[in-house]
Phi, psi and omega in degrees: 000132183291132179259144176233125179295145192286125180074005184262357179267125190302332181299344181272341189296139173087350183269338184253190173285165187281002179223148194265340198254352178209164175249131179258131177231090189058243182272348186264133185244122184241114180302136176256117177239122186288350171279349183259122180289148180282130190271103184284336180273000181288154172299318177298324182287315188294324180280350184218046178310309188289330177296317181289322176302313183293331173297308185304313183308316193270309201253337185201073183295332181232120180202185176261140172224186179213142173245097192062234178273000184270132180266140181228153169264145177235140170240150185242326192281149190300313175300308186299317177301308174315308174304315172300331177280339183238344182288113182317340183284347177259125186239153175276333189271119181300315188292325182284327182294320178278353187065039186232039180104192183250003176284126188276359180269142187277351178210153175300147175235154173305142187303329177302331183238006181295326182291343180278338178268344178276112170216182185297340182281356181238021178240158174251176177287148010272353186289323181297308178305318180294313175311302187303317185289337174283318178292319184300341182294335177280332185264058183273159178306325177302312177303315176297316177303322189282331179286327190293335174289320175297323181296319172300321177292311178306314172310314177287319179304314182297310182298321174307318179290326179290324184291317177307315191284325161065026172220185183295154181213168177262110179300327187290307188280322191267343183236302190293325180291301184306327186293298181296331174298314183287321178301316177291324172299328178279325173303327185273354184061043181285122176300142179313321181292341179263357190308311182311302192297327181282325179289329174301317179303315178293328177294320175300318180287323180279334179242353190253013182253026175206167187059209186290336186284351189295324183303302182303321182294315181298312186274343185232295186301312182296332175294328180288319183292329176295314184294328182291317174293320175307306179295331171293317178294316182294335181287320186282329179298311187287323187223075185295146181243191175267060183222168179289331173295318178291330171297309171313319185279337174255001172310145184212136178221107182050048180084357189260141178223162178284141173290169175300315176293321173297320175300315180303312181294323179294316178307312175295324177292322178297319179301310192277328178278316184286317180291296195294312177305315183292315179304313183276344178286316173306311180292317176298327187287323174306305180305310183297320180287323179297331185266357177232076190289331174303309181299319180300312176308318188286335181277326184287326178287324192230074189292348176293349178268010180301321177299308177289336181293313181297325177294321182293327180293316171306322175290309197285309188215048177294158181279341178267119184254350183198151180278179164296152182307144170242159187227120180295132173281001180205167178289134184224143184245128172241115170057035173084008174252120183263126171267099181298143183308135172090353184274131184304136172236141176240130172269126183278090176308314185293320173301311175308318175291358179233023179280115182298341178294339184242321180252122180288131197033081192288335180271010173265140170268120193220110185289349179249019189299135176200131358285164185212082191269062189281162175251025186302338182239014176097197181192153180078207192297333182260023178302135198297109181304327179260028180302315175312310185291322176299319177290328178288315181303313181295318180297317177296307189301315179290323189287320182292317181293312183284330175292326181270343176230063179297346178261016179304140184202150172293148182274345179235165178287149189298332174283359174268346176295151179235141175252143185298144176278072178234098186310140175091350172231164173232094195232126175276147189280323174204169167217085178298125180220170179228135188291328189086000000 
């Protein structure tokens, strides 16, 4: 593997901070010591993610980090992230990488919820390829196209209601959340009477898997969510409809079908990946466009740029900043830092998407950027299966919002907005706006 000396490549000069030994946040200085892991869950890191990424790109492209009590390896540069995402030495299945069995989970879970945690995103080929081939049959262009009409309707229904209110509102909760929430419910073919229970399950998965609430979530809430999804799967198995869940249940590849537990885990994966990614991509997109009025004006003047504009939002301020951990199956060295076999490794996708070796003026937001080979949806075998759905929902939601509310503005100062302390994500706690 080609080594690049830390801070020695001229293409990184000027892209990071003007000093190599510390990160500056206004008047506050945080010493950087490569022997001390960077706390990805700290308020300081979450509030200044992109400052840290610029620093890491130039001065510490491979280093140590921590997620709560878990120590992890970090890579920041684009080429290194692609290596971690494609090199067969890096596995998603922790047990196989460490030579300690076939379980991908770092600790045992109660049997009643273990199936929810095991999915294709923490498996490797051939098992990953088998599951992905089956699941992809439900994400056809026809299925996505049919949903696009519904997203248009949902967007306008929500905007009608918000215009009648005529006051400030939380864009995250009142506009960005209901669109993917209802889309996922319709993908599941959910009867109207079951929406409240299903939305409660989505709430558990989106807000209950971090912080002090995780114990209650694992021991209580997930069991209730599992019962809800179990009932839905059994109903669709007996009475299939024209929905993606029915297609998943009955999808077949060379005589192979998903087991009940595999279907169950995929439903939960759809909720987390399909719902959470889109919700925060829409929210991030609104803030980004409001902070770049010239680029927003360009989209108004050239609406054909909306597709590339969404891609630039994913690159510039995408919600996913790191993948699920991968594990080296042997010792691997990046820039003089050795990642030992079986140790969790995170490619920092958001840092890679601002790598000046790949993106010209990486901190500039450009809705017509081309080429734009960002890693916002991952790369390689685990590239996000729902990327097209997320792109479509975001494009429709943003275009309709800004066409109908050209005077939209933030209801608070930008510095008052808070980013959630959730490692690997860039998620706003809220986004108060005024329609104008």
